[in-house]
C-alpha positions in Angstrom: 196.3 79.0 -38.1 196.2 76.4 -40.8 198.0 73.0 -40.8 198.6 71.5 -44.3 199.5 67.8 -43.9 201.4 66.1 -46.7 202.6 62.9 -45.0 206.3 62.2 -44.3 207.9 60.5 -41.3 205.9 62.6 -38.9 202.8 60.8 -40.2 204.4 57.4 -40.7 204.1 54.0 -38.9 205.6 50.6 -39.5 203.6 48.2 -41.6 203.4 44.9 -39.9 203.0 43.0 -43.1 205.9 44.4 -45.2 208.1 45.7 -42.4 208.5 49.1 -44.1 207.5 52.4 -42.7 204.8 54.3 -44.6 202.9 57.6 -44.2 199.6 56.6 -42.6 198.3 59.2 -40.1 196.0 62.0 -41.0 196.8 65.6 -40.2 194.3 65.6 -37.4 196.1 62.6 -35.8 199.5 64.3 -36.2 198.1 67.5 -34.6 196.4 65.6 -31.8 199.7 63.9 -30.9 201.4 67.3 -30.6 198.7 69.5 -29.0 196.1 68.9 -26.3 194.2 72.0 -27.4 194.2 71.8 -31.2 190.9 73.5 -31.7 192.4 76.8 -33.0 194.1 75.0 -35.9 192.4 74.1 -39.1 193.7 70.9 -40.6 193.9 70.3 -44.4 195.0 66.9 -45.6 196.7 67.5 -49.0 198.4 64.2 -49.5 199.9 61.3 -47.6 203.3 60.6 -49.1 206.9 60.2 -48.2 208.6 63.3 -49.6 210.9 61.1 -51.7 207.8 60.5 -53.9 206.9 64.1 -54.5 207.0 65.6 -58.0 207.3 69.3 -59.0 203.6 69.2 -59.6 203.0 68.0 -56.0 205.2 70.8 -54.7 203.3 73.3 -56.7 200.1 71.9 -55.3 201.4 72.4 -51.8 202.3 76.0 -52.6 198.8 76.6 -54.1 197.3 75.3 -50.9 199.4 77.7 -48.9 198.0 80.5 -51.1 194.5 79.4 -50.5 195.0 79.3 -46.7 196.4 82.8 -46.8 193.5 84.1 -48.9 191.5 83.9 -45.6 192.3 87.2 -43.8 191.9 85.7 -40.4 194.7 83.1 -41.0 197.7 84.1 -38.8 200.1 81.6 -40.4 200.5 78.3 -42.1 202.4 75.2 -41.0 203.2 72.4 -43.4 204.1 68.9 -42.2 206.4 67.4 -44.8 208.9 64.6 -45.2 212.5 65.6 -44.6 214.0 64.1 -47.7 212.8 66.9 -50.0 211.6 69.5 -47.6 214.5 71.8 -48.6 213.0 71.8 -52.2 209.3 72.3 -51.4 210.1 74.9 -48.8 212.4 76.7 -51.2 209.7 76.7 -53.9 207.2 78.1 -51.3 209.7 80.8 -50.3 210.3 81.8 -54.0 206.5 82.2 -54.5 205.5 83.6 -51.1 204.0 87.0 -51.4 202.6 87.6 -48.0 203.9 88.9 -44.6 202.4 86.0 -42.7 204.7 83.1 -41.8 204.8 79.8 -43.6 206.6 77.2 -41.5 207.7 73.7 -42.6 208.4 70.9 -40.1 208.5 67.1 -39.9 210.2 64.3 -38.1 213.2 62.0 -38.2 211.4 59.3 -36.1 208.1 57.8 -37.0 204.9 58.4 -35.2 205.0 55.0 -33.6 208.6 55.3 -32.4 209.2 55.0 -28.6 210.3 58.7 -28.6 208.9 60.4 -31.6 210.3 63.9 -32.4 207.3 64.9 -34.6 205.1 66.2 -31.8 207.8 68.5 -30.4 208.7 69.8 -33.8 205.0 70.5 -34.7 204.4 72.3 -31.4 207.5 74.5 -32.1 206.4 75.1 -35.7 203.0 76.3 -34.6 204.5 78.5 -32.0 206.8 80.2 -34.6 204.0 80.5 -37.1 201.9 82.3 -34.5 204.8 84.6 -33.5 204.7 88.3 -34.7 208.5 88.1 -35.0 208.2 85.5 -37.8 206.4 87.8 -40.1 208.1 89.2 -43.3 210.6 86.3 -43.4 209.1 84.2 -46.2 209.0 80.5 -45.6 210.9 78.9 -42.7 212.0 75.5 -41.5 211.6 74.7 -37.8 213.3 71.6 -36.6 214.8 70.4 -33.3 214.4 73.8 -31.7 216.1 75.7 -34.5 214.5 78.2 -36.9 216.1 78.3 -40.4 215.6 80.5 -43.4 215.2 78.5 -46.5 217.8 79.5 -49.1 221.0 77.5 -48.4 219.3 75.2 -45.9 219.5 71.5 -46.6 219.1 68.1 -44.9 222.5 67.4 -43.4 221.8 64.3 -41.2 220.0 61.2 -42.3 218.7 60.1 -38.9 219.6 62.3 -36.0 217.1 64.7 -34.5 218.8 67.9 -35.9 218.1 67.1 -39.5 218.7 70.5 -41.2 221.5 73.0 -41.2 222.5 76.1 -43.2 226.3 75.9 -43.3 226.9 79.3 -44.7 224.2 81.4 -42.9 223.4 79.4 -39.8 220.0 79.5 -38.1 217.9 82.6 -37.7 216.7 81.7 -34.2 215.4 79.2 -31.7 212.2 78.1 -30.2 211.9 76.4 -26.8 209.5 73.8 -25.5 208.0 76.5 -23.3 207.2 78.6 -26.3 209.9 81.3 -26.2 210.9 82.4 -29.8 214.1 84.3 -30.4 214.9 85.4 -33.9 217.7 87.5 -35.5 216.8 90.6 -37.5 215.0 89.7 -40.7 216.9 90.0 -44.0 215.5 91.7 -47.0 214.0 89.2 -49.4 214.1 89.3 -53.2 210.7 90.0 -54.8 208.6 86.8 -55.0 208.2 85.1 -58.3 204.9 84.8 -60.1 203.0 81.7 -59.4 203.1 79.5 -62.5 199.8 79.5 -64.4 198.1 76.4 -65.6 199.2 77.0 -69.2 202.8 77.3 -68.0 202.5 74.1 -66.0 201.6 71.3 -68.4 201.2 67.7 -67.4 204.8 67.1 -68.5 206.8 69.8 -66.6 210.0 71.4 -67.9 212.8 68.9 -67.5 215.8 70.0 -65.3 218.4 67.4 -64.4 221.3 67.3 -62.0 224.5 65.8 -63.4 227.3 64.9 -61.1 231.0 65.7 -61.8 233.6 63.2 -60.5 237.2 62.3 -61.3 237.4 61.1 -64.9 233.8 62.0 -65.7 233.0 62.3 -69.4 230.0 64.0 -71.0 227.9 60.9 -71.4 225.5 61.6 -68.6 225.3 65.3 -69.5 224.4 64.4 -73.1 221.9 61.7 -71.9 220.1 64.5 -70.0 220.0 66.6 -73.2 218.7 63.6 -75.2 215.9 63.1 -72.6 214.7 66.7 -73.2 216.4 68.6 -70.4 216.0 72.4 -70.9 218.1 73.1 -67.8 221.0 71.2 -66.2 222.6 71.7 -62.8 226.2 70.5 -62.6 227.0 69.1 -59.1 230.6 70.1 -59.7 233.7 69.8 -57.5 235.3 72.5 -55.3 234.4 76.0 -56.2 232.3 74.7 -59.2 234.8 72.9 -61.4 234.4 70.2 -64.1 236.9 69.3 -66.8 237.7 70.2 -70.4 235.4 67.5 -71.9 232.4 68.5 -69.8 233.1 72.2 -70.4 232.9 71.8 -74.1 229.6 69.9 -73.8 228.3 72.7 -71.6 229.3 75.3 -74.2 227.5 73.5 -77.0 224.3 73.0 -74.9 224.2 76.7 -74.0 224.6 77.6 -77.6 221.5 75.5 -78.3 219.5 77.4 -75.6 219.9 75.0 -72.6 220.5 76.8 -69.3 223.3 75.3 -67.3 223.9 76.2 -63.6 227.1 75.1 -61.7 226.7 74.1 -58.1 229.0 72.0 -56.0 229.2 68.8 -53.9 231.0 70.7 -51.2 229.1 71.3 -48.0 229.7 75.0 -47.6 231.1 78.1 -49.3 230.3 79.9 -52.6 230.4 78.7 -56.1 232.4 81.0 -58.4 234.6 80.8 -61.5 238.3 80.8 -60.6 240.0 77.9 -62.4 240.6 77.4 -66.1 241.2 74.3 -68.2 237.7 73.0 -67.6 237.3 74.6 -64.2 234.7 77.0 -63.0 236.1 80.0 -64.9 236.0 78.0 -68.2 232.4 77.0 -67.4 231.4 80.6 -66.7 233.1 81.8 -69.9 231.0 79.2 -71.7 227.8 80.7 -70.2 227.2 78.6 -67.2 225.7 80.4 -64.2 227.3 79.9 -60.8 224.8 79.1 -58.1 226.5 81.0 -55.2 225.4 79.5 -51.9 222.7 77.3 -53.4 223.4 73.6 -53.5 222.2 71.3 -56.3 218.7 70.6 -54.9 217.7 74.2 -54.5 219.6 75.4 -57.6 217.5 72.9 -59.6 214.3 74.0 -58.0 215.0 77.7 -58.8 216.0 76.8 -62.4 212.9 74.7 -62.9 210.6 77.4 -61.6 212.2 80.1 -63.8 212.0 77.9 -66.9 208.4 77.0 -66.1 207.6 80.7 -66.0 209.0 81.0 -69.5 211.9 83.3 -68.8 214.8 83.7 -71.2 218.3 82.5 -70.3 219.4 86.1 -69.8 216.6 86.8 -67.3 217.2 83.5 -65.6 220.8 84.4 -65.1 219.8 87.6 -63.4 217.4 85.9 -61.0 220.0 83.2 -60.1 222.7 85.8 -59.3 220.2 87.9 -57.3 219.1 84.9 -55.2 222.5 83.1 -54.9 224.0 84.9 -51.9 223.0 86.2 -48.5 220.5 89.1 -48.6 221.3 92.2 -46.6 219.8 92.7 -43.2 
């Protein structure tokens, strides 16, 4: 078993000088707080950051470390401790790239390590239990938090501070894990084939720019065009309802797509699919212009998928195929 430590609230403590909470504890300290017998777990300190500071490059580095850990045949599974703010993105990237039957489990905390009742130790014990469980194999990456086991696509942070930080509104959890170490999981769903890991030459110091642009009542195309002017090769619209915008934005989307920019429509709504129904600037107009509906993926994960596909150098046509393949529930 390998524990990859990246920081986050699970490793954070209050700074008496500034009054802010910062990642401070090593992976060994985090593990020691969770387990009295931690000798069977190899700890690797990758970084010590709040996940709100992570870049695409950082997330790729975490995925590369997962690969290195699994290159050792005796490794039964990998646990990643990670901040909750962007866990849904790093875990999704790991799931997209994961080409191994062994489990990769992400966890973290909502309460800092020096809190009177920290939740990190409980979450880490549960994550290790799931990562060691034979039932967790062949499921890609998972998030284990507050006793729940969640598959990654469609999972997102849904609470800012309560212990149950994550949910998957459309698909629900895939199981539970108790303090006593009992793991119960639903039948595994078939996963799409993993993506190739981006090579160094596909991963320059300046990564492919992909922006999220919010749609709201009365929105014009100024922010959309600003993203294009900044060099965005992909844009995710955080649209309304089923994935609707307006006539002005739809025309800007059409022009951008004609220029080779890939546009994906997601939604600000908590649950339900994105699909083209309405005209006059709605989702059907956007789809007719060439925008790709994100299905059950919300903006954070739709952006991660789009950035990965663009980084791999795929054409807009192939990108559209991948997004449609990965945008809904997989069969059991």
